[in-house]
N, C-alpha and C positions, 0 to 999 in steps of 0.2 A: 255161449262160446266163454270161459274163465278167463279171469281178468291174465295170469297168467300159464295160458294153451301147452299142452304136448306139441313138440313141434312136427311127430308126425302125423297130426291133427289136423294141421293149418292146409293143405294141400301144396305148400310149396317149401322149400328152402329159403332163411331167412339172409339176409348178406347187409352187410356192414357199410351205407351212406354215405358219405363225402355230402354235407349242405354248405354249399359257398354264395352269400350275394352279389350279384353282380355290384360292379361299378357301374354301368355303363351307363344304369337308369334308376337305381334306386328301388325299393319294393319287389321285385323280382328273384330268383334263389335257381340257383344251376345244382341236380339235385344229380350225385354220377356215384358211379359203383368204386370202393372203394378199391380193392385188389385190380390191381391193371389187367388181371389176365379177364376179366368182364369186360372191360370195358368195348366196343365197337360203335362203329361209327351212328348205329342209332338207340345206343345206349345211354338216354339222360332224359332229362326232363325238368323243363324250365317253366316255375310254378310261380304267380303272382304271392304276395305277404301272407294275406287271410287262406290259400291255401297248404299253407305249412302249420303240423299244431307238435308240439313235444307230447308224447307219450303217453306221458308220465303222468300228463293234465288231465288225461283222459279216463284214467280210473279212479 
């Protein structure tokens, strides 16, 4: 897969995400869809710090 693939080749529509570090226990992040239209009860991710990477660093 090229570094900048054609969105039609991905098989899904990417969406903008908001990533916030948890203030309760640090080292964890809450990842939510930026557009509230996509926010549902189960539309979030809680991840440990080492699971979150910048895609810019992966190219």
